[in-house]
C-alpha positions in Angstrom: -144.3 79.2 -46.8 -144.5 80.9 -50.2 -141.3 81.5 -52.0 -139.3 78.7 -50.6 -136.5 77.5 -52.9 -137.5 74.3 -54.8 -134.9 71.5 -55.0 -135.5 68.6 -57.4 -133.8 65.4 -56.3 -133.4 62.8 -59.0 -132.2 59.5 -57.5 -133.4 56.0 -58.3 -132.4 54.5 -54.9 -135.4 55.0 -52.5 -133.3 55.1 -49.3 -130.9 57.6 -50.7 -133.7 59.7 -52.2 -135.5 59.9 -48.8 -132.3 60.9 -46.9 -131.6 63.7 -49.4 -135.2 64.9 -49.3 -135.4 64.8 -45.5 -132.2 66.8 -45.0 -133.1 69.4 -47.7 -136.6 69.9 -46.1 -134.9 70.4 -42.8 -133.0 73.3 -44.3 -136.3 74.9 -45.3 -136.4 73.9 -48.9 -139.4 72.6 -50.8 -138.3 69.2 -52.2 -139.6 67.4 -55.3 -138.3 63.9 -56.1 -138.0 61.8 -59.2 -136.8 58.2 -59.6 -136.0 58.2 -63.3 -134.9 60.5 -66.1 -138.4 60.7 -67.6 -139.9 61.7 -64.2 -137.1 64.3 -63.8 -137.9 66.0 -67.1 -141.6 66.1 -66.2 -140.9 67.4 -62.7 -138.7 70.2 -64.1 -141.7 71.4 -66.2 -144.2 71.1 -63.5 -142.3 72.1 -60.3 -140.0 74.8 -61.8 -137.1 73.8 -59.4 -134.3 76.3 -58.5 -131.7 73.6 -58.3 -131.5 70.0 -59.5 -129.6 67.3 -57.6 -129.1 64.6 -60.2 -127.7 61.1 -59.9 -125.5 60.0 -62.8 -126.7 56.3 -62.8 -130.4 56.2 -63.5 -132.5 53.5 -65.2 -133.1 53.8 -68.9 -132.0 57.4 -69.4 -128.7 58.4 -67.6 -128.3 61.5 -65.5 -125.7 62.8 -67.9 -128.2 62.6 -70.7 -130.8 64.4 -68.6 -128.3 67.1 -67.9 -127.5 67.5 -71.6 -131.2 67.9 -72.4 -131.7 70.5 -69.7 -128.8 72.5 -70.8 -129.8 72.3 -74.5 -133.2 73.7 -73.8 -133.3 77.5 -73.6 -135.9 77.5 -70.9 -133.8 75.3 -68.6 -130.2 76.1 -69.7 -129.5 78.2 -66.6 -131.1 75.8 -64.2 -128.2 74.7 -61.8 -127.5 71.0 -61.9 -125.5 69.3 -59.2 -124.3 65.9 -60.4 -124.0 63.0 -58.0 -121.8 60.1 -59.0 -119.8 57.1 -57.8 -117.4 57.8 -60.6 -114.4 59.5 -59.1 -112.0 59.5 -62.0 -111.0 63.0 -63.3 -112.2 62.2 -66.8 -115.7 61.4 -65.5 -115.8 64.7 -63.6 -114.7 66.5 -66.7 -117.3 64.7 -68.8 -120.0 65.7 -66.3 -119.0 69.3 -66.2 -118.6 69.5 -70.0 -122.1 68.2 -70.4 -123.2 71.3 -68.5 -123.3 70.2 -64.8 -122.7 73.2 -62.5 -121.2 71.1 -59.8 -120.0 67.5 -59.4 -120.0 65.5 -56.1 -118.4 62.1 -55.8 -120.1 59.4 -53.7 -119.8 58.8 -50.8 -120.3 62.4 -49.7 -121.4 64.2 -46.5 -124.9 65.7 -46.3 -123.3 68.9 -45.0 -121.2 69.1 -48.2 -124.2 68.6 -50.4 -126.2 71.3 -48.5 -123.3 73.7 -48.9 -123.2 73.1 -52.7 -126.9 73.6 -52.9 -126.6 77.0 -51.1 -123.9 78.0 -53.4 -126.0 77.4 -56.5 -129.1 79.1 -54.9 -127.0 82.2 -54.1 -126.4 82.5 -57.8 -129.9 81.9 -59.1 -132.0 83.1 -56.2 -130.1 85.8 -54.3 -133.2 86.6 -52.3 -132.5 83.4 -50.3 -129.4 85.0 -48.8 -130.8 88.5 -48.2 -129.0 90.4 -51.0 -130.0 93.3 -53.1 -131.6 92.8 -56.5 -131.2 95.4 -59.2 -132.8 95.9 -62.7 -132.3 99.1 -64.5 -133.4 101.8 -62.0 -135.3 99.4 -59.7 -133.6 98.1 -56.5 -135.0 95.6 -54.1 -133.2 95.6 -50.8 -134.1 92.2 -49.3 -132.5 92.9 -45.9 -134.4 96.1 -45.3 -137.5 94.8 -47.2 -137.6 98.0 -49.3 -138.1 98.9 -52.9 -136.5 101.9 -54.7 -136.9 103.2 -58.2 -134.7 106.0 -59.4 -133.6 106.5 -55.8 -137.2 107.0 -54.6 -138.8 104.7 -52.1 -141.7 102.7 -53.6 -144.4 101.7 -51.2 -145.5 98.1 -52.0 -147.5 95.5 -50.0 -146.0 92.2 -48.9 -147.5 90.3 -51.9 -146.3 92.9 -54.4 -142.9 92.7 -52.8 -142.7 88.9 -53.3 -144.0 89.3 -56.8 -141.4 91.9 -57.7 -138.7 89.8 -56.1 -139.7 86.9 -58.4 -139.5 89.2 -61.4 -136.2 90.7 -60.4 -134.5 87.3 -59.9 -135.1 86.4 -63.5 -135.5 89.5 -65.7 -136.9 88.8 -69.1 -138.4 85.5 -68.1 -142.1 85.1 -69.0 -144.0 83.8 -66.0 -147.4 82.1 -66.5 -150.0 83.1 -63.9 -149.9 79.5 -62.5 -146.1 79.7 -62.1 -146.4 83.1 -60.2 -149.1 81.6 -58.0 -146.7 78.8 -57.0 -143.8 81.1 -56.5 -145.5 84.0 -54.7 -148.5 82.4 -52.9 -147.3 78.8 -52.5 -148.4 75.5 -53.9 -150.6 74.6 -51.0 -152.8 77.7 -51.2 -155.7 78.0 -53.6 -155.9 81.4 -55.2 -157.7 82.2 -58.4 -155.3 83.0 -61.2 -157.0 86.3 -61.8 -155.6 87.4 -58.4 -152.3 87.6 -60.1 -153.6 90.2 -62.5 -154.9 92.3 -59.6 -151.5 92.3 -57.8 -149.5 92.9 -61.0 -151.7 95.9 -61.6 -151.0 97.1 -58.1 -147.3 96.6 -58.6 -147.3 98.5 -61.9 -149.1 101.4 -60.3 -146.6 101.5 -57.4 -143.6 101.4 -59.7 -144.8 104.4 -61.7 -143.1 106.9 -59.6 -141.7 110.2 -60.9 -143.3 109.6 -64.3 -141.3 106.4 -64.7 -142.5 103.9 -67.4 -144.1 100.5 -66.8 -141.3 97.9 -66.5 -143.6 94.9 -66.5 -144.5 93.4 -69.9 -147.7 91.5 -70.6 -147.2 88.6 -72.9 -150.5 87.8 -74.5 -151.6 84.2 -73.9 -148.4 83.5 -71.8 -148.2 85.8 -68.7 -145.9 88.5 -67.5 -142.2 89.5 -67.6 -140.0 92.2 -66.2 -138.3 94.0 -69.1 
C-alpha cells in the first residue's frame, strides 16, 4: 500500500532484527533493516524512513555515532531516532538523548512498548498516520474526512493528488525528488514513469488555484518539488 510509514531497524543481531521487523510489519509499517552503521546511513538515503530504531551497540560504528551523524545533517536532523540499549544507567540515557536521540529504550523491553514509542514519533512527523488535520498557510487537509480546503473553499482533488498533497503538507519546505514522491505516493513495488509525477503535480496545482489563489508548489530545477 502506498504511503505506509517506513521504519528503519538497525540491529546487528539477526534474531532480534527479525523479531522487530516482523512485529513492525504486523502493525502495517514498511520495514527496512540494516546490520551495521554503514548500512544504516545508506538505508536512510535510499529508503527515506520516517522513524529509525537504532541499537547502541553496533560493529565498527556505534549507534550513538550514527545518531550524531544523522542529527548533524540538515536533511536528516528531524528524523526521529529511537535508541535501543542494554545500558540502563542514567548517564547513558542522558548521553543518548544529548546526542540527539528522540527516545531511549532499555533492553530488555516489550514489543508493545516499542510499538507505542514508534507510534508516538510517527504522530509527530507523519500526522496523516493518525487521521489528523494538516495545515499550511490557507490550505487544510482533513485526513478523517478526506477533504481539502483552501481559503475555506473545498478543493476537488483525485485520490493520487490527495496523497501527493498530504506528502507535501507533512513536510513543508522539503524538496522532494520525483523518485522520492513515487515511493511515497505510489509505493515502492509499483513501476510508474517519473514523468507521471509531473502530470499529477500539474493537476494538483490547477486544483489548488481556487479563488485566484497563487501556486503554493515550487519547482526546484534539477531537484524536484516543494510546498512553500
